[in-house]
N, C-alpha and C positions, 0 to 999 in steps of 0.2 A: 606609556601606561603599560603594566604586562598585568594580562588577563589574572586571574584568581578562579578558585570553585567558590559557588554559590550552596550553602546548606539552606534545606525552607522547611522549618515542621511544621506538617501541618496535624494539630493537635485534637483530630475528629474522631471517633470509631461508633460503629453502630451499638457495638458492646464490648468491654475489655474481655480477651482473653485471661484465663487462671495462671499462664506462666509469665504473661508481658510485664515487665517492668518500665515500657516507654509512656512517657507523660500523653495523656490523651484525657478530652472529654466527649460524653454525648450527646451535648447540647447542640443540635446542628441549625438552630436557628442564629448561631454565632458568624456562621460562615462568610454571610459576607462584611459584617463591620472587622474580623478577622484579616480578610482581602485586604480590606483597606489600609489595614494596619501593616502590612507585609507591605502594599507598595509603597506605603509613607516610609517606611526605616529603610527598603531598596532604594529610593529616591534619595534620600539623608547620605548614604554610604558611596551614591555614582558606582555601583554596582558594575563591574567588567567582569564579564567571565566567561571562559572556555569552559566549564564544565556547568550544571546545576543539577538538583538533586533534592527532588520533592520526597520527603520521607512523614513517616510517619508511628504511631495512629494511622489512618487511612485518607492520604491525598485524593484518591477517587472517587472520593464524596464532596467533593469540591465541584462547582461545574465547571466545563468546556469554557465558559464564556470567563470564569473567575480565571483559570489557569492561563489564557490567554492574555488577561487583565493584567496578571503577574510576568508574565515574562514580556510583555510589551514596555515595563518598567526598565528592565535589565538592559544593559549593555551589551551584546551577546554577540561574541569573537565568532569568525568565519568557522565551519567546522565544530560547532561546538557541540559538545555529547550534553542529552537533556533526558534526563533520566526522571522518571515519579513511580512510586510505589503502588501497586492498584490490586484490592483483594476481588479474587474471582467472580465474587459473587455481585459488586455494584457496577460491571462493565457492563454493556450492549457493543454491538458493532458500529453504532453510530457515534457513542460517546468518543470508541477510542478512532475511528476518525476527526472528529471534532479536533481530542487534543493532539493530533496527530497533525493536524492541520496548524493547529495553536504554535506548535514547533518541538512539542515533546519529540524526543527523536529512538529512546529506549526504555523500554515496560519493563518492571521488576515484579512478578506476582507471588502473592506469601502465599503458594500451594502448603507447604510443608510438608504435605502427607499425600500417598495415591491411594489411600487405605480407609474406605467411611469408620471404621471403628476409631483409629487414632485421629481423624479430625475428629472424632464426637470428643473423644476426651480433651484435647488439646481447646474443645469449645470453640471450633471454627464457626462461622455461618456459611460455609459454603461446605459443598459435599465434590469426592473423587472426579465426578461427572460434569458438573462446571466448569474444575477447573482444567479442565481437558479444553472444554468449551470455550473459555476463555483467552487460552493461551493460542487455540486455532481461530476465532474473532481477530484478535492481535495481529495474525499474521497475515488473513483476508482481507484487513483494516490498510494493510501497507507496512505494519513494523517489520522490520527483519534484523533488530536487537532488540530480542528477547529475553529475557532472566527468573528466574523460579527459584524462590527460596524452599527447602528441604531441613526439617528437623530430625535430626537421630536421635537414637535410644530417646526415646517418649514412654510414657505409659503404656506398656502391653504389646511395644512393639518388637517383632522377634527378627533376626536372619531375615525369613522367608517371606514377610512382609512388606521388610525393606526392599528384599531383593527384586516382587514384583511390583512395589512403587519405581524403583528406579529403570524398571524392563521397560516400563511405560513411560516414565519420564525423556527417557533418552530417544523414543520416537516421536517427539513431540518437536516443531521448528523451535527451538532454544539455542543460543547462544552464549549461554551462561549459566552456571548454576550456583548458590551460592548455600552448603550446607552445615548447620550449625549443630553441633550437640545440645542437646535441650540443659540450661543450668535452671535449678531452684531459686528463685531469688527470692531474700527473707519477705520482704515486702508485696506477695503477691498472694492471689489463693492457694497455688500451687504451694508457696510456700509455709503458710499458716496452717496446711494439710497434709497430718502426717500418715492417711493414708494412702498418698501419691509413692512417697518412696519405696515401698514391699512391691510396686510395680513397673519399676525402673528396672533397663540392663545393669546388670556388676559391672564391676570394673573391669575384667577378659572381655565382656559381653560387647559393652560399649567399646574398645579397643577394638576387638574384631568388625566391627560393624561398620565403624570408620575406617579401618582399612577397604572393607568389603567396599566402601562406597568410591574412597579414590582410584581404586584396582577398576570398576564396573564403571566408574566416568570417564577414566584415562581411556579405556577399552572403545569408548564410542566418541573418542574425538574432545571431551573435555579437559584440557589440563591446567594440572594444578597449579595458579600461581600466587596462590596464601592460602594461608592453613585453613579456613574455609570457603575460598572460592576457585571456582573451575571454569575456564573459558574454553572455546573453540580459537583457533589462532586468530588475532588480532582485535578481540573482542572483550579485552579486560576491562573492566570497571574502571575509565580513567578518571571519575570522581573519587571512586574510594581509593584509588591509588594515591592521590595527594597526600591521605590521609598518613596512610605508610612511608611515602616518602618524605615527610613534614615540610611541603609544599603548603603554603598559604590559603586561606579558604574564610569566605563569610558568614554565618550564622544569623538567621534571622527566624523569629518563629518564640514563643514559649518552649523551655529547655532545648535550644538550641546553641551548640557549641561552634566559637570561630577563635582562628587562631592568624595572628595580622601581627606584623614588626614581633617577630619573638613573643609574644604575647597569647598566653589563652585565655580566652573569656567564657562564660554561659550564662545565656537568659533564663531568670528564674521561671518554676516550671508556675504559671499564675495565668490563664489566657485572659480573663476579667482584665489584670493589669498590663498585658500588654497590648488589650483594643485601647485601653483606656490614656494610656500615657503618649504624647507624642513621640518619644523617642522611646527604645527600648532599653530596659535597665541591663547593665551588662557588669556581672562579678569577675574580678579579676582570679583563674585558678591557678593558674601558673605564671610569672615574671620572666623563666628564661625557659620556654618550652623549643622543643627542638634541640636540648643538650646532648651531648655525648651520649650517655645513658640511653636518652628514649629515642634517639637516631638507632640506636645498636639495636634496641627493643621492636621497634617499627620495621627498622630494615628488615629484622630475620625472620617475622611475619611470612615475608614474600619470598617461597619458595623458589621461585625460577633467578630473580635479582639476586636477594640475599643482600650480605652487608659487604661492600667494598672495603676490605681491610688497609688498603692503600691509601684511602680518601679519608679514615676516622683516625682520631688519635689513641693509641695503645694498642694501633692494631697487631704489630707482633706479638706483643701478651697476651691478645685475643687468641691468636694463631697458636699460641703454644697451648692455652688451656683446652683449646677446644679438638688438642688432635685425638686425647682419649674420647672425647665422644663420636668424634670421624671414625676412628676405630671400631668404636661399637656400636657403630651403623646409625648413628642418630643424626648426624651431620655428612655434609659431604663439601669439597672443596672441588673449584672451577678457577684454576688461576688464583684471582688475590680475592674472589668472592666464595663465600662462607656459606652456607643452605642448609635450612633443614632438611630429613627426609622426612616420608609421611609419619615413619616410627619416632621420627622426634618431634614430629610437630605433636602427638598426644602430651608428651612429657615437656611442652615448650617453655614453659612459667622457670620451671625447673631447670633447664638449661639456659636460657636467659640469664638467670641469677647466678648460674656459675659463668657465665663468660664475663659479667660488667660486677662483679664484686672488688 
């Protein structure tokens, strides 16, 4: 039996951030019935996993015992990567030691910024010092694979404030950084607030900030391996690489997605339904997942691996279409592999469309 990835969506938050469109609820009295439903669904699927990812929401709102009970239900392969997203404001050293003992071996902190004004605008419940302390506590607790989320091009962010955040961030005992450019989603408080838009960097500033972050992270040992992800050698997210390589993974929990036997499915965004049903409802979203177009699109997100033209249908045609993009400095070629440059990452959607028309 070949192990797969396992994504567990933990749909609880202390409060919703104004930019976030991920599914979550604030009724923390439901964490135990939710945990029981997760375990029930894991047992039904006989999950055998070499990566497990607790995403959210805020997974660190579950108790360490609940995390332990969930992991005990999974058949976990030797050497598995087990990641848990944490809000810096929700952890203590004891909690971190307890989840490490439970089997979690990779932590991903939603830091977003180390500028208190920017954190306030983002609606975060932590301040910069709390974020720094959380990373240090995780290291002291025994974690040696620690990631941080960073948000670029947020309201009132400047090149100066971003530089300060990066300067502080790279001094922490991190092995991985995910740096995402803020996207205004329509069904969020940010999306419904026109006064936010004038506070955001313009297109040129956005490009400058992204390229600055790429350069600064590289100078400090964080090599870009995906459009928004940077890692020290050997610390790439093994779970997220499954998504980009079109490998199979289970999805458990309300709003979780799965990809099994070439079919993509999604669980409805309904916590009460997930808890009450014996088996979670899964809606088919794509019957031919992992096809030529999807493989091309996802592979090109990987800036180190890229797209192997020898292993995909239509490789010669894609190679010809890529030549002017290479000449323009938006792509590069390494043998049979085609990759985006940092500049190309800024217009990745347009490039991918040109290559797979």
